[in-house]
C-alpha positions in Angstrom: -6.3 3.8 40.4 -6.7 6.5 38.0 -3.9 5.6 36.6 -5.1 1.8 35.3 -8.4 3.6 34.2 -6.3 5.9 31.7 -4.4 2.5 30.9 -8.2 0.9 30.0 -9.4 4.0 28.1 -5.8 4.0 26.0 -6.6 0.0 25.1 -10.3 1.6 23.7 -8.9 4.6 22.0 -5.9 2.4 20.2 -8.2 0.2 19.2 -11.0 2.3 17.5 -8.4 4.1 15.4 -7.1 0.9 14.5 -10.0 0.3 12.9 -10.5 3.4 11.2 -7.3 3.5 9.8 -8.2 0.2 8.9 -11.8 0.7 7.0 -9.8 3.9 5.3 -7.1 1.9 3.7 -9.4 -0.3 2.6 -11.7 2.1 0.3 -8.2 3.5 -0.8 -6.8 0.0 -1.9 -10.4 -0.3 -3.5 -10.7 2.6 -5.8 -6.8 2.0 -6.6 -7.7 -1.0 -7.7 -10.1 -0.3 -10.0 -8.2 2.4 -11.6 -5.8 -0.1 -11.9 -8.5 -2.5 -14.0 -10.0 0.0 -16.0 -6.5 0.8 -17.7 -5.1 -2.4 -18.0 -9.1 -2.4 -19.8 -8.0 -0.2 -21.6 -4.5 -1.6 -22.5 -5.2 -4.4 -23.2 -7.7 -3.8 -26.6 -4.8 -1.0 -28.2 -3.0 -4.1 -27.9 -5.9 -6.2 -29.0 -6.9 -3.5 -31.8 -3.4 -3.4 -33.0 -2.7 -7.2 -33.3 -5.8 -7.5 -35.5 -4.3 -4.4 -37.3 -1.1 -5.6 -37.9 -2.4 -9.2 -39.4 -4.5 -7.3 -42.5 -3.7 -9.3 -45.0 -5.7 -6.4 -47.1 -2.5 -3.4 -47.1 -4.1 -1.2 -50.1 -7.7 0.0 -47.6 -7.4 3.6 -49.3 -9.2 4.9 -45.6 -6.6 5.5 -43.2 -7.5 9.5 -44.6 -10.5 8.9 -43.9 -9.9 7.6 -40.2 -8.1 10.2 -39.8 -10.2 12.9 -40.5 -13.7 10.9 -39.1 -11.5 11.0 -36.1 -10.9 14.2 -35.7 -14.9 14.9 -36.2 -15.9 12.9 -33.5 -13.6 14.4 -31.0 -14.9 18.0 -32.4 -18.5 17.6 -31.9 -17.9 15.8 -28.6 -16.0 18.6 -27.5 -18.9 20.9 -28.9 -21.0 18.9 -27.4 -19.8 19.6 -24.2 -19.4 23.4 -25.1 -23.4 23.3 -25.1 -24.3 21.3 -22.3 -22.3 24.0 -20.4 -24.1 27.2 -22.5 -27.3 25.5 -21.8 -25.7 25.8 -17.7 -25.1 28.8 -17.6 -27.9 30.1 -19.7 -30.1 28.5 -17.2 -28.4 29.4 -14.0 -28.0 33.1 -15.7 -32.1 33.3 -15.5 -32.4 32.2 -12.3 -30.4 34.8 -11.0 -32.0 37.7 -13.6 -35.2 36.5 -11.9 -33.6 36.7 -8.2 -32.4 40.9 -9.4 -35.9 41.5 -10.8 -37.7 40.4 -7.3 -35.1 41.9 -5.4 -35.7 45.2 -7.5 -39.8 45.2 -6.9 -39.1 44.3 -2.9 -36.0 47.4 -2.6 -39.1 49.8 -4.8 -42.0 48.6 -1.9 -39.5 48.9 0.6 -38.8 52.4 -0.4 -42.3 53.4 -0.9 -43.2 52.6 2.4 -40.4 54.2 3.9 -40.7 57.7 2.0 -44.8 57.3 3.1 -44.0 57.0 6.5 -41.0 60.3 6.5 -44.3 62.0 4.3 -46.4 61.1 7.1 -44.5 62.3 10.0 -43.6 65.5 8.1 -47.6 66.0 7.4 -48.3 65.6 11.2 -45.4 68.0 12.8 -43.7 65.0 15.0 -40.5 65.6 15.4 -38.8 66.0 19.6 -38.8 69.9 19.0 -42.0 70.0 18.1 -43.0 67.6 21.0 -41.0 69.9 23.7 -42.4 73.0 22.9 -45.8 72.1 22.9 -46.3 73.7 26.1 -47.7 70.7 26.7 -48.5 67.9 30.2 -44.6 67.0 31.0 -46.3 63.4 30.9 -47.7 63.8 27.2 -44.6 65.0 26.1 -42.8 62.3 27.3 -45.2 59.7 26.2 -44.7 61.6 22.4 -40.8 61.6 22.9 -40.9 57.7 23.4 -43.6 57.1 20.4 -41.2 58.9 18.2 -38.6 57.0 19.2 -40.1 53.7 18.3 -40.7 55.0 15.1 -37.1 56.5 14.7 -35.8 53.2 15.1 -38.7 51.3 13.0 -37.0 53.5 10.2 -33.4 53.0 10.8 -34.5 49.2 10.7 -36.1 50.3 7.3 -32.9 52.2 6.4 -30.5 48.6 7.2 -32.6 46.4 5.5 -32.6 48.6 2.0 -29.3 49.2 2.5 -28.6 45.2 2.6 -31.4 44.9 -0.3 -28.2 47.4 -2.6 -25.7 44.9 -1.7 -27.8 41.8 -2.5 -28.8 43.5 -6.0 -24.8 44.2 -6.5 -23.6 40.8 -5.9 -26.4 39.2 -8.0 -25.2 41.6 -10.3 -21.9 41.1 -10.5 -22.9 37.0 -10.6 -24.7 38.3 -14.2 -22.3 39.9 -15.1 -19.5 36.8 -14.5 -22.2 34.4 -16.1 -22.6 36.7 -19.3 -19.0 37.0 -19.4 -18.9 33.4 -19.6 -21.3 33.3 -22.0 -19.4 35.0 -24.3 -16.6 33.2 -23.7 -18.6 30.0 -24.5 -20.3 31.4 -26.9 -17.5 32.2 -28.9 -15.4 28.7 -27.9 -18.5 26.8 -29.7 -18.5 28.8 -33.2 -14.9 28.0 -33.4 -15.7 24.7 -32.8 -18.8 24.5 -35.2 -16.6 26.9 -37.6 -13.3 23.6 -37.1 -15.9 20.7 -37.7 -17.3 22.4 -40.6 -14.0 22.5 -42.1 -13.3 18.9 -40.7 -16.3 17.8 -42.6 -15.4 20.0 -45.9 -11.9 17.9 -45.5 -13.8 14.4 -45.6 -16.2 15.0 -48.3 -12.9 16.1 -50.3 -11.6 13.2 -48.9 -14.1 11.4 -50.0 -14.2 11.9 -53.7 -10.4 11.2 -53.8 -11.6 7.4 -52.7 -14.9 6.9 -54.3 -13.9 5.1 -56.9 -11.9 2.8 -54.3 -15.1 2.7 -52.0 -17.6 1.6 -54.5 -15.1 -1.2 -55.6 -15.0 -2.6 -51.8 -18.8 -2.4 -51.4 -18.6 -4.8 -54.0 -16.8 -7.1 -53.3 -18.0 -9.7 -50.6 -14.4 -10.5 -49.5 -14.0 -7.3 -47.8 -16.9 -7.2 -46.3 -15.7 -10.8 -44.8 -12.6 -9.7 -43.7 -14.6 -6.8 -42.4 -16.8 -8.9 -40.4 -13.8 -11.3 -39.2 -12.1 -8.0 -38.0 -14.6 -7.2 -35.8 -15.6 -11.3 -34.5 -11.5 -11.0 -33.2 -12.0 -8.4 -31.4 -15.4 -9.2 -29.9 -14.1 -12.3 -28.8 -10.7 -10.6 -28.2 -13.3 -8.0 -25.8 -15.0 -10.9 -24.4 -11.7 -12.6 -22.8 -10.7 -9.9 -21.5 -14.1 -9.3 -20.3 -13.6 -12.3 -18.6 -10.5 -11.7 -17.6 -11.4 -8.6 -15.6 -14.7 -10.5 -13.7 -12.4 -12.9 -12.4 -9.4 -10.5 -10.9 -12.5 -8.2 -9.4 -14.2 -12.2 -8.2 -10.5 -13.0 -7.0 -10.6 -9.1 -5.2 -13.5 -9.6 -3.8 -12.3 -12.6 -2.1 -9.5 -11.5 -0.3 -11.3 -8.5 0.2 -13.9 -10.7 2.4 -11.0 -12.5 4.0 -9.7 -9.6 5.0 -12.6 -8.5 6.5 -12.9 -12.0 8.5 -9.5 -11.4 9.4 -9.4 -8.0 10.4 -12.8 -8.4 12.8 -11.6 -11.9 14.3 -9.3 -9.0 15.0 -11.0 -6.5 17.0 -12.9 -9.1 18.7 -9.7 -11.1 20.5 -8.1 -7.3 20.9 -11.9 -6.2 22.6 -11.8 -9.6 24.3 -8.3 -8.9 25.6 -9.3 -5.3 26.5 -12.3 -6.6 29.0 -10.1 -9.3 30.5 -7.4 -6.6 31.9 -10.5 -4.2 32.8 -11.8 -7.0 34.7 -8.8 -7.7 36.2 -8.0 -4.9 37.0 -11.4 -4.1 38.3 -11.0 -6.5 40.5 -7.4 -5.5 41.9 -8.6 -2.2 42.3 -12.2 -4.5 44.4 -9.3 -6.2 46.8 -7.2 -3.4 47.6 -10.7 -1.1 48.8 -11.6 -5.0 50.5 -7.8 -4.7 52.0 -8.9 -0.7 53.2 -12.2 -1.5 54.4 -10.6 -4.8 56.6 -8.1 -1.8 57.8 -10.4 0.3 59.0 -12.3 -1.8 60.6 -9.9 -3.7 62.9 -8.6 0.4 63.4 -12.3 0.6 65.2 -12.4 -2.7 66.9 -8.8 -1.2 68.6 -11.0 2.2 69.2 -14.1 0.2 70.6 -11.7 -2.3 73.0 -9.8 1.4 74.0 -13.1 3.5 74.3 -14.1 0.4 77.0 -10.7 0.7 78.6 -12.1 4.6 79.3 -15.2 4.0 80.6 -14.1 1.2 82.7 -11.3 3.7 84.4 -14.2 6.3 84.0 -12.0 9.2 82.3 -14.2 11.1 81.1 -12.0 13.5 78.4 -10.6 10.6 77.5 -14.0 8.5 76.9 -15.5 12.1 74.3 -12.4 11.9 72.4 -12.3 8.8 71.9 -15.9 8.5 71.1 -15.2 11.1 68.5 -12.7 9.2 66.5 -15.1 6.5 66.1 -17.8 8.7 64.4 -15.0 10.4 62.3 -13.9 7.0 61.2 -17.2 5.9 60.8 -17.7 8.7 58.2 -14.4 7.7 56.5 -15.6 4.6 56.3 -18.6 4.7 54.6 -17.1 7.2 52.0 -14.4 4.9 51.1 -17.1 2.4 50.6 -19.0 4.8 48.6 -16.2 5.6 46.4 -15.3 1.9 45.8 -19.0 1.1 44.9 -19.0 4.4 42.3 -15.0 3.3 41.1 -16.5 -0.7 40.1 -19.7 0.7 38.3 -17.4 2.5 36.5 -15.0 0.0 35.2 -18.6 -2.6 34.7 -20.1 0.6 32.3 -15.7 0.7 31.0 -15.8 -2.9 30.0 -19.4 -3.5 28.3 -19.3 0.2 26.3 -18.7 -0.7 22.4 -16.3 1.5 20.6 -17.6 5.0 18.9 -16.5 5.4 15.8 -15.1 8.4 14.6 -17.0 11.8 13.5 -17.4 11.6 9.9 -15.6 14.6 8.7 -17.6 17.8 7.6 -18.7 17.8 3.7 -17.7 20.2 1.6 -20.3 22.7 0.5 -21.5 22.0 -3.1 -21.1 25.7 -5.5 -22.8 24.3 -8.1 -24.5 21.0 -8.1 -23.6 17.9 -10.5 -25.2 15.4 -12.2 -24.6 11.7 -10.4 -22.4 9.3 -12.5 -24.0 5.9 -13.3 -21.9 3.2 -11.4 -22.4 -0.1 -12.0 -24.0 -2.4 -9.7 -22.6 -4.8 -7.4 -23.0 -7.9 -8.9 -22.6 -6.4 -12.2 -25.0 -6.5 -15.0 -27.9 -8.6 -15.8 -27.2 -8.7 -19.4 -30.5 -8.0 -22.0 -34.1 -8.3 -22.1 -36.4 -8.2 -24.7 -37.8 -5.4 -25.0 -35.3 -3.3 -25.5 -35.8 0.2 -26.5 -33.4 0.6 -29.9 -30.7 3.0 -30.5 -32.5 5.1 -33.0 -35.8 5.5 -34.7 -35.9 5.6 -38.6 -35.9 3.3 -41.3 -34.8 -0.4 -41.5 -31.6 -1.4 -43.9 -31.9 -5.8 -44.4 -32.6 -8.4 -42.7 -30.3 -10.7 -40.0 -29.9 -13.3 -41.9 -30.6 -12.9 -45.4 -28.3 -12.0 -48.4 -26.8 -8.3 -48.3 -27.3 -6.6 -51.8 -22.7 -6.5 -52.5 -22.6 -9.7 -51.4 -22.1 -11.6 -47.6 -24.6 -11.8 -44.9 -26.1 -9.7 -42.6 -25.1 -9.8 -39.1 -27.3 -7.2 -37.3 -29.1 -4.0 -39.2 -28.8 -0.9 -40.2 -31.5 1.8 -38.5 -31.4 5.0 -40.8 -31.3 8.4 -39.4 -30.6 12.5 -40.4 -26.4 12.9 -39.8 -26.2 13.6 -35.6 -29.1 11.8 -34.6 -28.2 11.1 -31.1 -27.9 7.5 -30.3 -29.2 6.1 -27.6 -27.6 3.1 -25.5 -30.2 0.2 -25.7 -29.9 -1.4 -22.0 -26.7 -0.5 -19.3 -23.8 -1.9 -19.4 -20.0 -0.4 -19.7 -17.8 1.1 -22.7 -15.7 -1.7 -23.4 -14.1 -0.4 -27.2 -14.4 3.2 -28.3 -12.6 3.7 -31.9 -12.6 4.2 -35.5 -12.5 0.9 -37.3 -12.4 -0.6 -41.2 -15.2 -1.1 -41.9 -17.2 0.0 -39.2 -15.8 3.4 -39.1 -16.2 4.7 -35.7 -17.4 2.1 -33.9 -18.4 1.9 -30.2 -18.9 -1.6 -28.1 -21.0 -1.8 -24.7 -20.8 -4.5 -22.8 -23.7 -5.6 -21.1 -22.8 -8.2 -19.0 -24.5 -12.4 -19.0 -22.2 -12.1 -22.1 -24.4 -10.1 -24.0 -22.5 -7.1 -25.7 -24.4 -4.2 -27.9 -22.6 -2.8 -31.2 -23.4 0.6 -32.9 -20.8 1.1 -36.0 -21.0 4.4 -38.5 -21.3 6.6 -36.3 -20.1 10.5 -36.9 -19.1 10.0 -33.5 -18.6 8.6 -30.6 -19.6 11.0 -26.9 -18.0 8.1 -24.8 -14.7 6.4 -23.7 -13.7 3.6 -22.5 -15.0 2.3 -19.1 -17.8 4.8 -19.4 -20.5 3.3 -17.7 -24.2 4.4 -19.4 -27.9 3.8 -18.4 -30.8 2.9 -21.0 -31.3 6.2 -23.4 -27.6 7.4 -22.7 -26.6 9.3 -25.9 -23.6 8.1 -26.5 -23.3 8.6 -30.6 -24.5 10.7 -33.0 -25.9 9.0 -36.5 -23.2 9.3 -39.1 -21.8 7.5 -42.3 -18.3 6.8 -41.2 -16.6 3.6 -42.5 -17.2 4.1 -46.4 -20.8 4.5 -45.8 -22.6 6.9 -47.8 -25.9 7.3 -46.0 -26.2 8.2 -42.6 -27.8 5.7 -40.5 -26.2 3.1 -37.0 -25.6 -0.2 -37.3 -26.7 -2.2 -34.2 -25.2 -5.6 -33.5 -26.4 -8.1 -30.3 -23.9 -10.8 -29.2 -23.8 -13.4 -27.4 -21.1 -15.4 -26.3 -19.4 -13.6 -29.6 -22.4 -15.3 -31.6 -24.7 -12.4 -33.5 -28.2 -13.1 -32.8 -31.1 -11.2 -34.5 -31.4 -7.5 -33.0 -34.6 -7.4 -33.9 -35.4 -10.0 -31.2 -34.0 -8.1 -28.5 -35.4 -4.8 -30.2 -38.6 -3.1 -29.9 -40.9 -1.8 -33.3 
C-alpha cells in the first residue's frame, strides 16, 4: 500500500516539476525573441541608412566633418548628462546620511546627558553597595537597598550598551559619508573633464562651420538640396515603416505560436492529470479489493472460532470455552482496527486524487540596495498612435507653416520651434525609438514610432539622449536643442508622419 502511495505522489511531483520547467523555458524564449527582434531592427536600420547614403547622387556634400564632430558632441553630452544625474543621486544620498548623522549625534548627546545625571544623582545620594552594607540598618532594609542598586546598575549598563551601539552606528554613517564624498569628488572630476571635452568639441564644430560656411550658404539657397534631403528622409521613413510592419508581423506570429504551445501544454497537462487520477483510482480500487478480501478472511476465521466455541460448549470444556472467547474478542478488535485502517487509506487516496498540483514556492527576491527607476515598457497590445492635443517637444517661437514655401525654396513638411541650445527636447507621446543617428540636412535625428502608422521626427538636435529600441513616455527628454545639420540658429525641426505621409503638426500639438 505504501509503495502505491509513493508511486502516485511521484506522478504528482513529476507533473508539477515539468510545468515549472516549461514556464521558465517559455519566459526565457520570449526574452530571447525580444532581444533578437531588437538586434534585427538595429541591423536593418543600419543597412537602410548605408543603402540611402550609398545611393546619393551628390557626393560633394561638404558635411562629413560636421557630421563627425556633431556626433561626438552628442555622445559626450549624453555621457555628461548621465554623470550629472549620478551626481544628483549621490548628493541626495549624502544629504540623507548627514541628516541621519545629526539625528544619531543628538540621540547620543541626550543618552550621555541622562547617564551623567543618573551617576551624579547616585553619587550625591551616597548610593553604593558598600554604604548600604556598612550603614548598620535593618537587614531587610539593607536587602531592599541592594536590590534597588542592582536594578539601577542594570539600567545603567543597558544605557551604556545603547550608547556603544549608537557610536558604532555613527562610525558606519561617517564611513558611508566618506565613501559618498569620495565618489562625488570623482564624479565632479569626470564631469569637469567631460565639460572640457564638450567645450573642445564645440569649438572644433565652430571651426568646421567656419570652414564650410560658404558651402553651407550655397546649399541653403538650393531648393534641389532641400528636395534631396526631403527625399532621403522619405526613403528612411518608408524603410522604417516596412521594418516596423515586419517586426509587428513577427510578434504576431510569435504570439500565435506561444498561444498554440500554451494550449498544447494545457491539454497535455490535463491528460496527465486525468491519467494520474485514473492510476490513483485503480490503485485505490485494488487496495480496497485487497482489504475486502482480508475482511472476508477475518469473517471466515471468526465463523470458524464461533463453531469451535459451540463445540466447546457442547463438550462442557470450561478451559477451551474461555480460550475461544478470548480469541474471538482479540479477532473482533483486529477486525475493527483493519476496517478503520481501510477507511483512512481510502480517504487518503480520495484526497490525493482530488488535490490540484501545488505551484513551486517562488525564490526569495534579492534585496535592493538602492532604489532604481522603473524603465517604461511597451503595452501588451502595442502603442495606440497619436491623439490631438499632444504637448510640443519644446516651447518656443514657430518658424515656417506646414505646406507653405520655404524662404530658400521647397515646401515645409514640418515646423521649426526656436529654443535655446541645450534645451531638453521631449517626446510628444509614448512610443519606441526606431532611429537615432546623424543624417545629412537634419543633423542629429531621432524618430519615434507611436503605433497605428504614426511617426514623430525630431531634427537638428545638439545631441540625442535615447538609442534605437528605447521605450519613451510622454514628456521624456529624448534630445537637446541644437543647430546641427548645417543650421545657424538653434531649434528643433518637428515632423509628424502617418503611413509615410507628412501631416500638419499644428493639428496635433497644443499651442
